[in-house]
N, C-alpha and C positions, 0 to 999 in steps of 0.2 A: 105462227108456230110448231103449231098441227101445216102448216105449209112445208114448213124449212122440212116436217120430219116427214113426210111421204114423199118429198122430194128428193131427201136424204136416200132414203131407205129403196126408191126407187134405183138410182144411179145404184148402191151397193148392189142388188139383187142384178142390177145390167153388168156389171164387172164382175159380182161370181160371175156367173151365165158363160162370161166371154174368155174366162179362164177356160186354158185348156193345156195340155203338156209337154216337159220341153221338148225339142226335137231330139232323135237318138239317130245321129248315122247312123251308115254302117257302111265302115273303108271297103275301096273299090278293092288293097289289096291290105291281105292279113299276111305276117308275118306264115312259113312254112308253108306259101303257097307252091312254093317252085320246087318241095319238095314231094307233093300230093301229086297221083298220079289224078291223070285224066278223068278216071270212072268215078273216081270220090269228091272230083268238086265240077260233076253231071248228077252228082246226087245229091251233094248240096245245094245248086242252083233248081235242083227237081223243087228242094223241100221251103224254098223261100221263095218259089212262086205261087207251090200250092197253102202256103202263110197267107199270099198276098189277096188271094182267093177268097180266102174265109177273108179277111180283117176287112172291108168292105160292106159285108152283111152284119159282122156285131154293131159295125159304124151306125148301119142301118136300122136295127135293131133299139139299138141307147137313140139311137136322136125318133124313134116313135114310141119307145115310152116315157124319153124325156117329156118333148114336144106336144105329143100327144097328134102326128101324124100319123 
């Protein structure tokens, strides 16, 4: 019985650890893009690229605290 409980606990911890959040893809085209200026679109692209640069460092911090890396 204890062996089964240990196996069940290990499997549940494994599956909980592998759980991620649902993907939230960004559409390539948003309604109203045709009415925006080139400068506004470039500013939005620059903001998105800055956000993307910041995200991997947040992921690395999560991995180091969670997995002791």
